[in-house]
C-alpha positions in Angstrom: -225.3 178.9 35.6 -227.9 182.1 34.9 -225.9 183.3 31.8 -225.9 180.0 30.4 -229.9 180.1 30.7 -230.3 183.6 29.5 -227.8 182.7 26.5 -230.0 179.3 25.8 -233.2 181.6 25.8 -231.8 183.9 23.6 -231.2 181.2 21.1 -234.6 179.6 21.7 -236.3 183.4 20.4 -233.6 183.1 17.5 -235.2 179.7 16.6 -238.7 181.2 17.0 -238.0 184.3 14.8 -236.5 181.9 12.3 -239.5 179.7 11.9 -242.3 182.3 11.4 -239.8 184.7 9.2 -239.4 183.3 5.8 -236.8 186.0 5.0 -234.9 185.4 8.3 -231.3 184.3 7.8 -230.2 181.3 9.6 -228.7 182.6 13.0 -225.1 181.6 14.6 -226.9 180.0 17.3 -228.2 177.2 15.6 -224.6 175.7 15.4 -224.4 175.7 19.3 -228.3 175.2 19.8 -229.4 172.8 22.7 -232.1 171.1 20.7 -233.2 168.9 23.4 -233.5 172.5 25.6 -235.3 174.1 22.8 -237.6 171.2 22.2 -238.4 171.4 25.8 -238.7 174.9 25.9 -241.2 174.7 22.7 -243.1 172.1 24.4 -243.7 174.2 27.6 -244.8 177.5 25.7 -247.0 175.1 23.1 -245.3 175.9 20.0 -244.2 172.3 19.1 -246.3 172.9 15.8 -244.5 175.9 15.0 -241.1 174.0 15.5 -241.7 172.3 12.1 -242.1 175.7 10.4 -238.2 176.0 11.3 -237.4 172.3 10.9 -239.0 172.2 7.4 -236.8 174.9 5.9 -233.4 174.0 8.1 -230.4 174.3 5.9 -228.2 171.1 5.5 -225.4 172.3 7.4 -227.4 172.7 10.6 -227.2 169.4 12.1 -230.4 168.9 14.2 -230.3 165.6 16.1 -232.4 162.6 14.6 -234.2 162.0 17.8 -235.5 165.9 18.0 -236.9 165.7 14.2 -238.6 162.3 14.8 -240.3 163.7 18.3 -241.1 166.8 16.5 -242.5 165.0 13.3 -244.6 162.7 15.5 -246.1 165.6 17.5 -246.9 168.0 14.5 -248.8 164.9 13.0 -250.9 164.6 16.3 -251.5 168.3 16.5 -252.7 168.1 12.8 -255.0 165.5 13.3 -256.3 167.1 16.6 -256.8 170.6 14.8 -258.9 168.4 12.4 -261.0 167.2 14.9 -261.5 170.5 16.1 -262.4 172.2 12.9 -265.0 169.5 12.4 -266.2 169.7 16.1 -266.5 173.3 16.0 -268.7 173.7 12.8 -271.0 171.2 14.5 -271.4 173.4 17.6 -272.0 176.3 15.9 -274.7 174.4 13.4 -276.4 172.9 16.6 -276.6 176.3 18.1 -278.3 177.5 15.3 -280.6 174.6 15.0 -281.6 175.7 18.8 -282.2 179.5 18.7 -278.6 180.5 19.4 -276.2 182.8 17.7 -272.5 181.8 18.1 -269.2 183.2 17.2 -265.9 181.3 17.8 -263.2 183.1 20.1 -259.8 182.3 19.8 -259.0 178.7 19.3 -259.7 177.5 15.5 -260.3 181.0 14.5 -256.6 181.8 15.6 -255.5 178.6 14.0 -256.7 180.3 10.6 -254.3 183.1 10.7 -251.6 180.5 10.9 -249.3 179.9 7.8 -250.5 176.4 7.7 -253.7 176.3 9.8 -252.8 172.8 11.3 -249.5 173.9 12.9 -251.1 176.0 16.0 -251.3 173.6 19.3 -255.1 173.3 19.7 -256.8 173.8 22.9 -260.6 173.9 23.8 -263.6 175.3 21.6 -264.7 179.0 23.0 -268.0 180.0 21.7 -269.2 183.3 22.4 -273.2 182.8 22.5 -274.6 186.4 21.9 -278.0 188.1 22.9 -278.9 185.1 25.6 -279.9 184.4 29.2 -277.5 182.6 31.0 -279.8 180.4 32.6 -281.4 179.3 29.6 -278.0 178.7 27.9 -277.2 176.6 30.9 -280.3 174.5 30.4 -279.1 173.9 26.8 -275.9 173.0 27.9 -277.0 170.6 29.9 -278.8 168.5 27.2 -275.4 168.4 25.7 -273.5 166.7 28.3 -272.4 167.5 32.1 -271.6 170.9 33.1 -268.1 170.7 34.1 -267.6 174.4 35.2 -269.5 177.3 35.8 -267.9 181.1 35.6 -269.0 184.7 35.8 -267.7 184.7 31.8 -268.5 181.2 30.6 -269.8 177.6 31.5 -268.2 174.9 30.3 -268.9 170.9 29.5 -267.3 168.2 27.4 -268.2 166.7 24.4 -266.3 163.3 22.7 -263.1 164.4 24.7 -263.1 168.4 23.6 -263.7 171.0 26.3 -266.1 173.4 25.0 -266.9 176.9 26.5 -269.9 178.9 26.0 -269.2 182.3 26.8 -272.0 184.7 28.2 -269.6 187.5 27.8 -266.3 187.4 26.1 -264.0 188.2 28.5 -263.7 190.4 32.0 -261.3 192.3 34.2 -260.6 192.4 37.6 -261.4 196.1 38.3 -265.0 196.5 38.5 -264.9 199.9 36.8 -262.7 199.0 33.9 -264.8 195.8 33.3 -268.0 197.7 33.5 -266.3 199.8 30.4 -265.1 196.7 28.8 -268.8 194.8 29.0 -270.2 198.1 27.3 -267.5 198.1 24.5 -268.3 194.3 23.8 -272.1 195.3 23.8 -271.5 198.4 21.7 -269.1 196.7 19.1 -270.4 192.7 18.7 -273.5 193.3 16.8 -271.1 193.7 13.9 -268.4 192.3 15.1 -267.9 188.7 13.3 -267.5 187.8 10.1 -268.0 184.1 8.5 -264.9 182.3 7.6 -264.1 179.0 5.6 -262.1 176.5 7.1 -259.8 174.4 5.2 -260.4 171.1 3.3 -263.9 171.8 3.2 -264.7 171.2 6.9 -267.3 174.1 6.9 -267.7 177.9 7.7 -267.7 179.3 11.2 -267.9 183.0 12.6 -265.6 184.4 14.3 -264.8 188.1 15.3 -263.6 190.8 13.0 -260.0 192.0 13.3 -261.0 195.4 14.9 -262.9 193.4 17.5 -260.2 190.9 18.1 -257.3 193.0 18.8 -259.2 194.6 21.6 -260.9 191.1 22.9 -257.7 189.2 22.6 -255.5 191.7 24.3 -258.2 191.7 27.0 -258.0 188.1 27.1 -254.0 188.1 27.6 -254.2 190.8 30.6 -256.9 188.3 32.2 -254.9 185.6 32.3 -251.8 187.3 33.1 -253.1 188.1 36.4 -254.9 184.8 36.9 -252.0 182.1 36.5 -250.2 183.6 33.5 -249.8 183.2 29.6 -247.3 181.9 27.4 -245.8 182.2 23.9 -248.7 180.3 22.1 -251.1 183.3 23.2 -248.1 185.9 22.2 -248.1 183.9 18.9 -251.6 184.3 18.5 -251.7 187.9 18.8 -248.4 188.1 16.6 -250.5 186.8 13.5 -253.6 188.4 14.3 -251.7 191.9 14.0 -249.7 190.5 11.0 -253.1 189.9 9.2 -253.9 193.5 9.3 -250.9 194.3 7.6 -252.9 195.2 4.5 -255.0 197.6 6.3 -254.3 201.0 7.8 -252.4 200.7 10.7 -253.9 201.1 14.1 -250.7 202.9 15.2 -252.3 205.6 13.5 -255.8 205.3 14.5 -256.2 207.5 17.5 -259.5 206.2 17.9 -257.9 202.8 18.8 -255.4 204.3 21.3 -258.3 206.3 22.8 -260.2 203.0 23.0 -257.0 201.0 25.1 -256.7 204.0 27.5 -260.4 204.0 28.2 -260.2 200.3 28.7 -256.9 200.4 30.9 -255.3 198.3 28.2 -252.8 200.7 26.8 -249.9 199.8 29.1 -250.4 196.3 29.0 -250.6 196.9 25.3 -246.9 198.5 25.3 -245.7 195.1 27.1 -247.5 192.9 24.4 -245.5 194.9 21.5 -242.3 195.0 23.3 -242.5 191.1 23.8 -243.6 190.5 20.4 -240.9 192.5 19.0 -238.0 190.8 21.0 -239.2 187.3 20.9 -240.9 187.4 17.5 -239.5 190.4 15.8 -243.2 191.9 15.0 -242.5 195.0 12.8 -242.8 198.4 14.6 -245.3 199.7 12.0 -247.4 197.0 13.3 -247.6 198.1 16.5 -251.1 199.2 18.2 -249.2 201.3 20.6 -245.3 202.2 21.2 -243.7 199.4 22.9 -242.9 199.7 26.8 -239.5 197.9 27.6 -240.1 198.0 31.3 -243.5 196.4 31.3 -242.8 194.0 28.6 -239.5 192.7 30.5 -241.9 191.6 33.2 -243.9 190.3 31.0 -241.6 188.2 29.2 -239.8 186.8 32.7 -243.5 185.6 33.6 -243.6 183.8 30.1 -240.5 182.4 30.3 -240.9 180.9 33.9 -244.5 179.9 33.7 -244.9 178.7 30.0 -248.6 178.2 28.7 -251.2 179.2 31.1 -248.4 179.4 33.9 -248.5 175.2 34.2 -244.7 175.4 34.5 -244.6 178.1 37.3 -245.4 175.8 40.1 -248.6 177.9 41.1 -251.2 175.5 39.6 -249.7 172.6 41.8 -251.2 173.4 45.1 -254.5 173.5 46.9 -257.1 176.0 46.5 -256.3 177.5 50.0 -252.5 178.2 49.2 -253.1 179.1 45.6 -255.2 181.7 46.8 -252.4 183.2 48.7 -249.6 182.4 46.5 -251.6 184.5 43.7 -251.7 187.1 45.9 -248.1 187.3 46.4 -247.4 186.8 42.7 -249.7 189.6 41.6 -248.2 192.0 44.4 -245.4 192.1 42.0 -247.3 193.7 39.6 -249.0 196.6 41.6 -246.5 199.4 40.2 -246.8 198.2 36.5 -251.0 197.5 36.7 -252.4 198.9 39.9 -256.0 198.8 39.1 -255.8 195.0 37.9 -253.5 193.8 40.6 -254.9 195.0 43.5 -258.4 194.0 42.5 -257.3 190.7 41.7 -257.9 189.0 44.9 -260.8 191.0 45.2 -262.4 189.7 41.9 -261.2 186.0 43.2 -263.2 186.3 46.2 -266.1 187.8 44.8 -266.3 185.3 42.0 -265.9 182.2 44.4 -269.0 183.5 46.1 -270.8 184.4 43.0 -270.3 180.7 41.8 -271.9 179.4 45.0 -274.8 181.6 44.2 -275.5 181.0 40.9 -275.7 176.9 41.3 -278.8 176.1 39.1 
């Protein structure tokens, strides 16, 4: 049974690589593919939009079941429609911020969608906005004029508007270990001034500000690591980072940039970066010339195991199906597995989570 699962997962990765590589040959595994299993796998990993990349160029001799094609087409159309709504809302949110004297920059989300070959194929989520140089309480009062606050966290405040979750970040991201978190916040503060660029959204939907490629390489890596220790990450987040690194293809590669490696070591992101490089190479075929650090097979296998088991943001791991008290101890048990690979973050995760609980109680405006 375990062998069959491993074979299927290998076949699914063949399909993922075929989807995102225009020169990839048709793998032999396509002729024995479990297409229903593939659809479920891509759904769990929030890659159903990318699924259409592969189906649209599938050769005629590969027989994909009609019901799979119909489901994929319907889902793809829904993803396209939702992306259009989010592009429009993203422009509105930034415009309203500017009108009220704030300066915002879009993190991840629709900024990442623009890096895909088709900017409407990424499975959309919420809208994350980093609001630069503002006081938390002032931002909180501004959000209350927009709608009811649905969450107040150390790094962001969230609310809903027209059925869309919007998160205003006071800081881009955080780390569990207070020593490295302080370093990370200093790095963000030093580089965010020149860390945003203006890009044009598709179909004349407006312009938005997103982080520069250089800023994104560090920021999105820290975001991946943060969620890895929270509840998990999936292949959609890996795919975002894949396209981010491919966007740097025409620039001097960060592998040769000693400053990048030094920064990753300084922020305690180096080993996790190696794990991400291994996963991107194995699952998506990322070329070694695009690695920001050498691939780390041991940590990469650990990361990939969690990705497969948990799916998008760990939603299929079972961890999220418990109450707060039970989940607290289950998270500790889960993160104990990572102590050897990432001691600073794994050991500090329950400490940060406990601190964060009381921080939220204290910061109720």
